[in-house]
N, CA, C and O atoms as a GROMACS GRO file, in nm:
protein
  248
    1MET      N    1  -0.140  -2.285   3.132
    1MET     CA    2  -0.203  -2.180   3.059
    1MET      C    3  -0.095  -2.065   3.030
    1MET      O    4  -0.082  -2.010   2.921
    2PHE      N    5  -0.021  -2.037   3.139
    2PHE     CA    6   0.048  -1.912   3.172
    2PHE      C    7   0.187  -1.977   3.105
    2PHE      O    8   0.269  -1.898   3.057
    3ASP      N    9   0.211  -2.111   3.103
    3ASP     CA   10   0.367  -2.142   3.031
    3ASP      C   11   0.356  -2.128   2.887
    3ASP      O   12   0.454  -2.090   2.823
    4LYS      N   13   0.211  -2.163   2.812
    4LYS     CA   14   0.214  -2.137   2.695
    4LYS      C   15   0.193  -1.995   2.641
    4LYS      O   16   0.189  -1.989   2.518
    5ILE      N   17   0.181  -1.888   2.704
    5ILE     CA   18   0.178  -1.768   2.691
    5ILE      C   19   0.327  -1.735   2.686
    5ILE      O   20   0.380  -1.691   2.584
    6LEU      N   21   0.388  -1.757   2.794
    6LEU     CA   22   0.551  -1.742   2.784
    6LEU      C   23   0.612  -1.810   2.685
    6LEU      O   24   0.707  -1.757   2.626
    7THR      N   25   0.570  -1.928   2.653
    7THR     CA   26   0.669  -2.005   2.548
    7THR      C   27   0.624  -1.905   2.401
    7THR      O   28   0.703  -1.876   2.311
    8PHE      N   29   0.489  -1.867   2.407
    8PHE     CA   30   0.469  -1.791   2.251
    8PHE      C   31   0.556  -1.665   2.244
    8PHE      O   32   0.606  -1.626   2.138
    9ILE      N   33   0.574  -1.600   2.365
    9ILE     CA   34   0.637  -1.458   2.356
    9ILE      C   35   0.758  -1.466   2.322
    9ILE      O   36   0.816  -1.380   2.256
   10LYS      N   37   0.828  -1.612   2.378
   10LYS     CA   38   0.996  -1.618   2.391
   10LYS      C   39   1.005  -1.670   2.228
   10LYS      O   40   1.105  -1.633   2.168
   11GLU      N   41   0.921  -1.741   2.167
   11GLU     CA   42   0.944  -1.780   2.058
   11GLU      C   43   0.922  -1.673   1.926
   11GLU      O   44   0.976  -1.684   1.816
   12ALA      N   45   0.804  -1.542   1.981
   12ALA     CA   46   0.781  -1.460   1.897
   12ALA      C   47   0.907  -1.361   1.876
   12ALA      O   48   0.948  -1.305   1.774
   13LYS      N   49   0.951  -1.359   2.001
   13LYS     CA   50   1.111  -1.273   2.025
   13LYS      C   51   1.201  -1.321   1.957
   13LYS      O   52   1.281  -1.244   1.903
   14ALA      N   53   1.214  -1.462   1.941
   14ALA     CA   54   1.320  -1.550   1.876
   14ALA      C   55   1.321  -1.504   1.727
   14ALA      O   56   1.420  -1.457   1.672
   15GLU      N   57   1.178  -1.526   1.659
   15GLU     CA   58   1.152  -1.495   1.530
   15GLU      C   59   1.176  -1.358   1.458
   15GLU      O   60   1.213  -1.341   1.342
   16LEU      N   61   1.148  -1.267   1.552
   16LEU     CA   62   1.136  -1.119   1.530
   16LEU      C   63   1.310  -1.057   1.522
   16LEU      O   64   1.344  -0.960   1.453
   17THR      N   65   1.402  -1.139   1.610
   17THR     CA   66   1.532  -1.147   1.543
   17THR      C   67   1.599  -1.187   1.430
   17THR      O   68   1.702  -1.137   1.385
   18LYS      N   69   1.538  -1.275   1.389
   18LYS     CA   70   1.552  -1.349   1.246
   18LYS      C   71   1.512  -1.243   1.134
   18LYS      O   72   1.574  -1.249   1.028
   19VAL      N   73   1.412  -1.144   1.151
   19VAL     CA   74   1.383  -1.066   1.050
   19VAL      C   75   1.489  -0.947   0.992
   19VAL      O   76   1.556  -0.873   1.063
   20ASN      N   77   1.485  -0.948   0.865
   20ASN     CA   78   1.553  -0.859   0.782
   20ASN      C   79   1.508  -0.713   0.757
   20ASN      O   80   1.465  -0.668   0.651
   21TRP      N   81   1.526  -0.643   0.880
   21TRP     CA   82   1.435  -0.510   0.882
   21TRP      C   83   1.510  -0.454   0.774
   21TRP      O   84   1.624  -0.483   0.739
   22PRO      N   85   1.414  -0.353   0.716
   22PRO     CA   86   1.502  -0.226   0.617
   22PRO      C   87   1.546  -0.130   0.675
   22PRO      O   88   1.507  -0.104   0.789
   23THR      N   89   1.645  -0.050   0.609
   23THR     CA   90   1.711   0.043   0.665
   23THR      C   91   1.611   0.142   0.650
   23THR      O   92   1.499   0.117   0.604
   24LYS      N   93   1.659   0.284   0.696
   24LYS     CA   94   1.567   0.416   0.679
   24LYS      C   95   1.561   0.434   0.531
   24LYS      O   96   1.457   0.436   0.465
   25LYS      N   97   1.678   0.449   0.487
   25LYS     CA   98   1.674   0.485   0.350
   25LYS      C   99   1.588   0.384   0.272
   25LYS      O  100   1.504   0.432   0.195
   26GLN      N  101   1.597   0.259   0.281
   26GLN     CA  102   1.516   0.160   0.170
   26GLN      C  103   1.377   0.194   0.224
   26GLN      O  104   1.297   0.188   0.131
   27THR      N  105   1.310   0.233   0.354
   27THR     CA  106   1.167   0.248   0.408
   27THR      C  107   1.124   0.378   0.308
   27THR      O  108   1.021   0.394   0.241
   28LEU      N  109   1.243   0.465   0.325
   28LEU     CA  110   1.181   0.585   0.259
   28LEU      C  111   1.182   0.596   0.113
   28LEU      O  112   1.106   0.668   0.049
   29ASN      N  113   1.292   0.501   0.053
   29ASN     CA  114   1.234   0.477  -0.094
   29ASN      C  115   1.141   0.410  -0.126
   29ASN      O  116   1.090   0.444  -0.233
   30TYR      N  117   1.085   0.302  -0.060
   30TYR     CA  118   0.949   0.242  -0.073
   30TYR      C  119   0.838   0.333  -0.051
   30TYR      O  120   0.744   0.334  -0.130
   31THR      N  121   0.842   0.404   0.044
   31THR     CA  122   0.731   0.480   0.061
   31THR      C  123   0.702   0.608  -0.029
   31THR      O  124   0.594   0.662  -0.050
   32MET      N  125   0.824   0.638  -0.073
   32MET     CA  126   0.817   0.740  -0.186
   32MET      C  127   0.750   0.688  -0.340
   32MET      O  128   0.692   0.760  -0.422
   33LEU      N  129   0.777   0.548  -0.347
   33LEU     CA  130   0.731   0.449  -0.488
   33LEU      C  131   0.594   0.437  -0.438
   33LEU      O  132   0.510   0.446  -0.528
   34VAL      N  133   0.546   0.419  -0.318
   34VAL     CA  134   0.403   0.394  -0.336
   34VAL      C  135   0.332   0.515  -0.338
   34VAL      O  136   0.218   0.512  -0.385
   35VAL      N  137   0.373   0.607  -0.300
   35VAL     CA  138   0.302   0.766  -0.298
   35VAL      C  139   0.288   0.781  -0.489
   35VAL      O  140   0.186   0.788  -0.557
   36ALA      N  141   0.413   0.782  -0.527
   36ALA     CA  142   0.432   0.808  -0.673
   36ALA      C  143   0.344   0.713  -0.752
   36ALA      O  144   0.293   0.762  -0.853
   37VAL      N  145   0.308   0.554  -0.719
   37VAL     CA  146   0.257   0.483  -0.803
   37VAL      C  147   0.087   0.493  -0.757
   37VAL      O  148  -0.003   0.445  -0.826
   38SER      N  149   0.070   0.549  -0.656
   38SER     CA  150  -0.082   0.572  -0.621
   38SER      C  151  -0.099   0.716  -0.676
   38SER      O  152  -0.216   0.743  -0.700
   39LEU      N  153  -0.030   0.791  -0.696
   39LEU     CA  154  -0.047   0.947  -0.763
   39LEU      C  155  -0.095   0.897  -0.913
   39LEU      O  156  -0.202   0.927  -0.966
   40VAL      N  157   0.009   0.815  -0.968
   40VAL     CA  158  -0.006   0.800  -1.098
   40VAL      C  159  -0.162   0.700  -1.136
   40VAL      O  160  -0.237   0.722  -1.230
   41VAL      N  161  -0.174   0.610  -1.052
   41VAL     CA  162  -0.301   0.553  -1.070
   41VAL      C  163  -0.411   0.636  -1.045
   41VAL      O  164  -0.497   0.623  -1.131
   42ALA      N  165  -0.446   0.743  -0.928
   42ALA     CA  166  -0.543   0.802  -0.927
   42ALA      C  167  -0.550   0.901  -1.046
   42ALA      O  168  -0.660   0.921  -1.099
   43ALA      N  169  -0.422   0.972  -1.099
   43ALA     CA  170  -0.457   1.028  -1.254
   43ALA      C  171  -0.522   0.991  -1.337
   43ALA      O  172  -0.620   1.047  -1.388
   44PHE      N  173  -0.454   0.848  -1.370
   44PHE     CA  174  -0.525   0.793  -1.466
   44PHE      C  175  -0.671   0.740  -1.467
   44PHE      O  176  -0.739   0.736  -1.570
   45LEU      N  177  -0.711   0.701  -1.346
   45LEU     CA  178  -0.871   0.668  -1.316
   45LEU      C  179  -0.926   0.811  -1.321
   45LEU      O  180  -1.045   0.820  -1.350
   46GLY      N  181  -0.857   0.928  -1.297
   46GLY     CA  182  -0.936   1.030  -1.292
   46GLY      C  183  -0.965   1.086  -1.436
   46GLY      O  184  -1.063   1.151  -1.472
   47GLY      N  185  -0.862   1.046  -1.508
   47GLY     CA  186  -0.874   1.082  -1.660
   47GLY      C  187  -0.974   1.003  -1.718
   47GLY      O  188  -1.057   1.058  -1.790
   48LEU      N  189  -0.980   0.873  -1.695
   48LEU     CA  190  -1.093   0.796  -1.748
   48LEU      C  191  -1.224   0.811  -1.700
   48LEU      O  192  -1.318   0.773  -1.770
   49ASP      N  193  -1.239   0.850  -1.613
   49ASP     CA  194  -1.350   0.904  -1.538
   49ASP      C  195  -1.421   1.044  -1.605
   49ASP      O  196  -1.540   1.060  -1.631
   50TYR      N  197  -1.310   1.140  -1.625
   50TYR     CA  198  -1.364   1.242  -1.713
   50TYR      C  199  -1.400   1.236  -1.866
   50TYR      O  200  -1.482   1.303  -1.927
   51LEU      N  201  -1.306   1.123  -1.916
   51LEU     CA  202  -1.349   1.106  -2.050
   51LEU      C  203  -1.456   1.028  -2.067
   51LEU      O  204  -1.503   1.022  -2.180
   52PHE      N  205  -1.515   0.956  -1.966
   52PHE     CA  206  -1.636   0.872  -1.997
   52PHE      C  207  -1.745   0.968  -1.946
   52PHE      O  208  -1.853   0.956  -2.004
   53GLY      N  209  -1.739   1.052  -1.857
   53GLY     CA  210  -1.812   1.148  -1.834
   53GLY      C  211  -1.850   1.243  -1.939
   53GLY      O  212  -1.960   1.299  -1.939
   54MET      N  213  -1.750   1.264  -2.041
   54MET     CA  214  -1.739   1.371  -2.125
   54MET      C  215  -1.821   1.299  -2.232
   54MET      O  216  -1.915   1.368  -2.270
   55ILE      N  217  -1.811   1.161  -2.300
   55ILE     CA  218  -1.861   1.097  -2.376
   55ILE      C  219  -2.009   1.104  -2.348
   55ILE      O  220  -2.089   1.149  -2.430
   56LEU      N  221  -2.048   1.049  -2.208
   56LEU     CA  222  -2.201   1.047  -2.153
   56LEU      C  223  -2.258   1.164  -2.209
   56LEU      O  224  -2.347   1.158  -2.293
   57ARG      N  225  -2.204   1.286  -2.161
   57ARG     CA  226  -2.244   1.437  -2.178
   57ARG      C  227  -2.281   1.449  -2.331
   57ARG      O  228  -2.387   1.489  -2.379
   58GLU      N  229  -2.181   1.409  -2.386
   58GLU     CA  230  -2.184   1.436  -2.546
   58GLU      C  231  -2.260   1.366  -2.613
   58GLU      O  232  -2.322   1.422  -2.704
   59PHE      N  233  -2.275   1.266  -2.597
   59PHE     CA  234  -2.340   1.158  -2.695
   59PHE      C  235  -2.526   1.096  -2.608
   59PHE      O  236  -2.631   1.064  -2.662
   60LEU      N  237  -2.500   1.101  -2.511
   60LEU     CA  238  -2.604   1.022  -2.457
   60LEU      C  239  -2.710   1.117  -2.371
   60LEU      O  240  -2.822   1.070  -2.353
   61ILE      N  241  -2.684   1.233  -2.325
   61ILE     CA  242  -2.743   1.317  -2.248
   61ILE      C  243  -2.763   1.449  -2.327
   61ILE      O  244  -2.727   1.550  -2.266
   62LYS      N  245  -2.807   1.463  -2.433
   62LYS     CA  246  -2.838   1.584  -2.526
   62LYS      C  247  -2.932   1.645  -2.509
   62LYS      O  248  -2.957   1.741  -2.582
   0.00000   0.00000   0.00000
């Protein structure tokens, strides 16, 4: 049992050395992209919510 755990840890460490880790600049750029896309989607969905709410108030809830 202990041998299997030790083998797993060694193989995991070997695989982690093969990973192509992003640079600090790439990580910052990707993070800013995710934040920007999230804000755009939030604004779009908020606008749709406002529009549909206005339509409901104007035409259905008189």
